[in-house]
C-alpha positions in Angstrom: 101.6 112.4 66.3 101.8 108.6 65.8 104.3 106.8 68.0 106.1 103.7 67.0 105.9 100.5 69.0 108.5 99.8 71.7 109.8 96.4 72.8 109.7 96.5 76.6 110.5 92.9 77.6 113.7 92.0 75.8 116.3 89.5 77.0 119.9 89.2 75.8 122.1 86.1 76.2 122.9 87.4 79.7 119.4 86.0 80.7 120.3 82.3 80.7 117.8 80.1 78.8 115.7 83.2 77.8 117.7 85.2 75.3 120.1 84.3 72.5 121.3 87.6 71.0 123.9 90.0 72.3 122.7 93.4 73.6 124.3 94.9 70.5 122.5 92.6 68.1 119.2 93.3 69.8 119.7 97.1 69.3 120.8 96.6 65.7 117.7 94.4 65.0 115.4 96.9 66.5 116.9 99.7 64.4 116.6 97.7 61.2 113.0 97.0 62.1 112.2 100.7 62.4 111.9 101.0 66.1 112.7 104.3 67.9 113.5 102.7 71.2 114.0 99.3 72.9 114.3 98.1 76.4 116.7 95.5 77.8 115.2 93.7 80.8 117.6 90.8 81.6 117.1 88.7 84.7 118.8 89.6 87.9 121.7 91.6 86.3 122.6 94.6 84.3 125.7 93.1 82.7 124.8 94.0 79.1 123.6 97.5 79.9 126.7 99.4 78.8 127.1 97.4 75.5 123.3 97.9 74.9 123.3 101.6 75.6 126.3 102.3 73.3 124.8 100.2 70.5 121.4 102.0 70.8 123.0 105.4 70.7 125.1 104.4 67.6 121.9 103.1 65.9 119.9 106.3 66.9 117.7 104.4 69.3 116.5 105.5 72.7 117.7 102.8 75.2 115.5 101.8 78.1 117.2 99.9 80.9 115.2 97.6 83.1 115.6 94.5 85.2 113.5 91.5 86.1 114.3 90.4 89.6 113.4 87.0 90.9 112.4 87.1 94.5 
């Protein structure tokens, strides 16, 4: 079984100065590129997680939720 690549370090516009796309746009871009799953790992917050999860499920992607915490 050959598995497809997975994006594991993806930031949406909720990560100030690091991401420019909405969580929904990230999911749709990943689906259009043939990915089976994608992670959202914004900095210090999970504000886009609901929008991201819904968009992934609609696009038949497995959502992976993560978080980068600055300490």
